[in-house]
N, C-alpha and C positions, 0 to 999 in steps of 0.2 A: 504493500500499500504506499503510495507516494503522498506525503503530506509534510508540511512544515512542522507539524506536531512531533514527528519522529526525527528530529534533527540530532546530530551527534552531540551538540552541547548539552541537551537535556539528558541524554544517556550518560554522559560523563558526569554531570551533576548528580544523578541518582547513585552512580558508582561511588563518587567521593563521599556522599552522605552515608552510604552503607559502611564504607571503610572507617569514617570518623566515629560512628556510633560503636562499631565493633571494638575499636582500640580505646575509646574514651570511657566506656562503661567498665565498672569494676566486676561485672558479671562474667563468669566463665562457664556457666552451665550448672546443672544439679545432678540429675540421675546418671550414675555410672561414670562420672568424670574421673574418679580415682582409678578406674580400670585402665585409663589411658595415661593420665598425668602421673600417677604414683608409680606406675610401671616404668615410664620414661625416667622419672627421678631416681628410681632404684638402680636402673642400669647406667645412669649417669654418675652413680656413686654419691648422690646427694640425699639419700633417703635413710633416716636414722631409725630404721625398724625393719622387721621382716616383711616381705611383700605378700599381699593377698589380693588376687584379682579373680573375679567371677567369669571373665571373658578371655578372649584371645590376648596374648601378650605381644602380638606382632606389631601393631601400630605404635604402642608405646616404646617398643624396642627400637624401631626404625627412627623414631623422633628423639631418642635419648641423647645423641650427640649434640642436638640443638639445645636441649635443656642444659647440658653441661656447658655449652658455649655462652648462652644467655643468662644462665643461673636464675632462670625464671620460667614460667609457663607461657610466655608471650608468643613463642613460635607456634603454639597450638592455634592461636588466633590467626596467625599468618597462614598456617596450613588450611584452616577452615575457609578462609576467604579464597585461597588458591583453588580449592576443589569446588567451591560454590561458583566461582567465576568460570571454571572449566565446565560445570554443569550448564551455566547460562550460555556460554559460547557453543557448547554442543547442541543445545536446543535450537539456537540460532542457525547453526550449520544444517542440522537435520530437518529444519523447516524450510530449507532452500533459501536461507538468508531473508526470511520474512520479518520485517521490522515490527509488525504487530505482535508476532509470537515472541520476539525479543523483549518487547515492552511488557508483555504479560508475565514472562519469567522474572524480569527485573523487579516487578511489583508483587511477585508471589510472597505472601505473608510468611510462609515457612522458610523461605531463603533468608529473610531478615531475622526471623526467630532463631535460626540455627547459626547465624554468623558468629556470635561470640563464643559458641560452645566448644569445650574440649570434648571431642567425640570422634569416633571412627565412622560415624554414619555418613559423613560428607563424602569421604573417599569411596565408601561402599555404594552410595547412591550414584556417583559418577560412573563407576564401573557397571552398575546395574542398568543404567540408561543405555549404554552401548550394547549390553547384552540383549536388551529388548530390541534394539535396532537390528542386530545381526539375526536374531531369531525371526524377525519379520522379513528380512532379506531371504532367509532360508525358506520361509513360508511361501514367498512369491516366486522363488527361483528353483527350489528343491536342491540347491547346491550345498553339499555336506560341509564345505569349508566354513560357511557361515554358521552352521550348527556347532561346529568345533569352536569357533571364535566365541559364540554366545556362552557355551558351557564353561570355557576357561575363565571368562569374565565373571560368571556366577560364582565359580569356585574361588577366584581371587577375592571377590567381594565378601564371600563367606569367611575367607581367611582373616579379614579384618573385623567383620561384624557378623555375629552368629545368626541374627534374625534373617539375613539374606537367604538362608537355607529355605525357609518357609515361603518367602516370596518367589524364590527360584522354583520350588515345587509347583506353585500356582502357575508360573510362567510356562513351565513344561506341560502341565496338564492342559492349559488353555490352547497352546499352539501345536501340541504333538498328539492329542487324543485320537486323531484320525490318521496318524502316520504309522510307518513300519516300526516294529519292535526293535529292529536293529538300529534305527535312528535314535530311539530313546536310549538304548545302551550306549550309543556313541556320545550323546550329550552328557550322560552320567560319567563316562570315562573322562570327558573333557573337564567336567567339574572337579573330578579327583586331581587332574593335572593342575588346575588353578589353585587348588588347596595346598599344593606341595610346599610353598614357602612356610606356611604355618606348621605343617608336619615336621619340616626340618628343624625349625626353631624349637618345637616341643620336644623333639628327640634330643637336641643339644641341652635343653634346660632340665628336662624331667626324665630322660632315658625311656620315654614312651611317646611315640609320634602322635598318637591320638588322644593324649591326655586331656587337653583343654576342650577339644571337640566333643569328646564323650562326656566330660564333666559338665559342660554347659547344657548339653542336651538332656542328660539325666536329671540335673538340678531343676530344669524347667518342667520336666515330667513329674518330678517329686512335688514341686510346689503346686502344680495344677491339680494333682490327684490326691496327694497325701499331706500337703502343706510342708513348708521347709523349716529350717532351723530357727527362723524368726517369725514363725506363724503367730505366736502369742502377741506380737506387737500390733496385729490388726492392720497392717499396712495394706492399702489398696489405692490403685490409681483411678478407679472407676467411680465417678460421681457426676452429678448433673453438669457442672462446669466443664469437666474434662471431655464429656461426650459432646457438649455444644462446641467446645474448641476444635474438635475434629471436623465438624461440619463447617465451621468458619474457615478452616484451613483448606477446604476443598472448594475450588471455584464454583460459584452458583450455577453457571452455565454448563458445568460438566453433566448435570442431571438430564440435560436436553438429549444427551447421547442415547438415552433409553427409548427415544422415539423409534418406531419400527424401521423407518428409512435409514436413520443413522446407525442404529444397532446392527442392522444387516451389513452395512458397509464396513464397520469395525468390530465385528462380532467377537473375535478372539481377544482383542485388546480389552473390550468392555467386560468380557467374562473375567479376564485376569484382574482388572481393576476392581470389579465387584467382590471377588474373593479376597483381594488384598484389603479392601475397606472393612469387610466383615471381620477379617483377622485383627485389624487395628482396633476395632470397636471392642474386642475382648480385653484389651489392655490399652485403653485410649490415652495416647501421648502424642502431642503435636509433632515431635521430632520424627516419628515414624512416617508421617506424610511425605517427608522429603524423598523417600524411595519411589513414590508414585507421582508426585507433583509434576516433574518434568514431562512425564508421559501424558498426563492429563492436559497439560498446556499445549503439547504438540497437537492433540486432538482439537482443542479450542481454536488454535490459530487457523485451522482449516475451515472451521464451521461458523465462526461468528461473523455476523454482518456488522456494519458500521455502528448502528445504534447499540447492539448487544455488546460490541467491543468496548464502547464508552462506558456503559453501565458496569460491566465487569471490572474495568480499570478503576472506576471510582470506588466500587465495593472493596476491591483488593487494597486500595490505598487506605481506606478507613480501617479495615481489619489489620492491615500492616501497622498502622499507627497504634492501635490497641495492643498488638503483640509486643511492640518495642518500647511502649511507655515505661515498663518497669526498668528497662535498660537505661533510658534517659534519666530516670530518677536516680539511678545508681552511678551516674557520672559524677555527681556531687555528694549524694547521701547514701547511707546504708539503710536497707529495709529491715535489718535485724535477723535475717536468715543466715544459716551457716554458710551456704554457698551463694547467697543472694536470692532474689526472687524472679520468677518468670511470670508469664501471663496468668496461668491457672493458680499458682500459689499466692500471687499478689491479690488478685481479684477474689479469690476464694476466702481470703482472710483480710479483706479490706477494712473491717471493723477493728482489727488488731494491728493495723499498720502503724509503725513508728519510724519516722524519719530521723536518723541519727547521724551525727557528724563522722563518727569513727565506726568503721565496719567491724564485723566479728573477727576478721583476719587481723586487722590492726591491733585489736585488743589482745588477741591470742599472742601475737608476736611481741607485743609490749610485756605481757606477763612472762613469757618464756625468757625474754631478755633479763628481766628482774630475777627470775629463778636461777638462771645460769650464773648470774653475778654472785649469788649467795652460795649456790651449790653446783659448782662447775664439774664437768666430766663425770656425771652420774648417769645411771640407768634408772628410768622412771616408769613405774607401773601406771597404767592409765585406765580409767573406768568412768562411769559404771557400766556402760554398754560394751559388748565384746569388741566393737570396731572403733571405739572412741580414740584409740591410739593412732588410727589413720588420720584423724583430723589434725592432730598435732604434728605428725610426721609430714603431712601434706603441706602445711604452712611453714614449717621450720627449715631454714636454709643454712643455719650456722654449724659450727664444729665443736661446740662446747657441751654437747649431749651425746653420751655413748649410744643409747638406744631407748626407744619407746616400746613398751611391752604391753600386750593385751592382758586385761584382768582375766579373761577367759583362759588363756594359756597358763597364767599364774595359778589359778584355782585348780586346773587339771594337774599341774606339777605338785601342788600342795596335797592333793588327794590321791596322788600316784595313779592318775588316770590318763588315758590318751584319747578316748572316743569323744568326739564332739556331737556327732549325730549318726544314727544308724537306723536302718529300716529293713525289715524282713518280709518277704512276700511268700506265703506258704498256703496255697489253696488246699482245702480239706476235701478229700475224696468222699463220695457218697456210697461207695462200695467197700468191701473188705479187700482193698488193694494192699499188697505187701510193701509197697514203696510210696513215699510221699516226697515230692520234689519241692525245694524251696530255693529262693534267691535272696541274697543279702548284700547290702552295700551301705556305705556311710562315709563320714569325714572324721579324720583323726588329726592329732598334732603331728608335725614332722618328726619322725623318729630320730632325725639327725639335728635336732634343735640344740644350738650351742649356747643359748642364753643361760647365764648362771643366776638362777632365780634366788638362790640362798643369799646372795650378796646384795639384793635390791633393798635399799634403805628408805626410798621415798616413793610416794604415790601421788598422782595428780587426778583430781576430779574436775569435770567440766560442768560449770554452773552449780554444782553442789559437791560436798566432800565425797571422796570415795568410800563406798560401804564395804569395809574389810576389817575383819577381826584383828585387833592389834594396831590399827592405823589411827593416829591422833593428829588432828588438824594443827599445823604449825603456822601457816600463813594463808591469808586470803588476798587474792589480787583482783583485777577487774572481772575476770570470768573464771579463772582457775583457782582451785583450792589445793594447796600443798599439804600433804600429811606425811608424818614420819611413821615408819613401820617398826614396831618393837618386836623383837624375836622372842 
């Protein structure tokens, strides 16, 4: 579409504003950011604790040299913008350089929402977009090389972000349900090829190539059907606001594609997108929309007329502003959250909103600096939650603390136990069978744990004193409580 409205100066202005908000906000994301940032910090030699990640170590491992160079997490914002811009440019190229489509992806709320985030979703979404392109090329040409390319990109995306596996399954079902079985086997083989970088890293780190792949899949299964190790916390992402946020993230005119004429034209793509949206609604989080947003916008660019395009652009701009308003607030103020606030957490707790001059991280660092001045070169037990130690290890960049230790590991050592969580599946036969089959699995402490728990003299509690027998509060700081442990 030729119009003065789509001039390069406007595009450059939008890009500049996106970059400025990304770097000026203090927000770095919330869910799972430690699985990338803390892993990178650990391999950079800057993490004063044992590492624990629930997902792939690959992204954090690759970015660890940059964390070491910058001595901060700032490169994660650079990498986020890099892959988001690659997504934007890819959509532009795949739309045959249609500037209306470029404008729609530039104004996509989820692009702006994800810009400051520490996450591997951005790189996975970029890879998945091209996987979708190649499977469509295969669908129209029947050339197996495109199927091979698509599978490798799904596997590589899976190597960085586990949820790609489910979207990949939906993509294969949608496009290959009427194809030869040999073609399905080929793409499965290609996915395995793409996964190889992760398998190699897992073999080097854990002496088992499939460790994180199996661990993540099994933990998801356990959480879904049996609840996980933190089931008692009652944590859930599903509420009215998160559900609404998903529908706000999806362009309004996407739903027009269910008209019979448009559905027939893009049947396999619409089936894939429908399955993907249903999956996202089971665990509604805006960040997941990034995997399908570029594909949706490619459809919109072809189908919107002038009036519909203008309406969609205005709606996207309004939603975009809503999504990034918490980031703008956090340019100057803190909202009081541990990792800051995004759209759903801020507006879901608007009555509790407190704008503060100093952020949680500022106060944590100030407290740790005061503690290390008085108690240098010590190992600190951290509680009361099992993973509270990660919060301190995430923010601390100094060299005056030996190690942060989880209270969970300390209690296991004290009780001479190693099992954190275990589950046994044993179906009972209804007949007099001589055999009964059972399966068992779980999580335990690392048997090669080198921490000297008996020499730990001090404990730190976040927001309240640590609850430990023999621990007596010695000092209270802004947020942290320091206790001395009597033997």
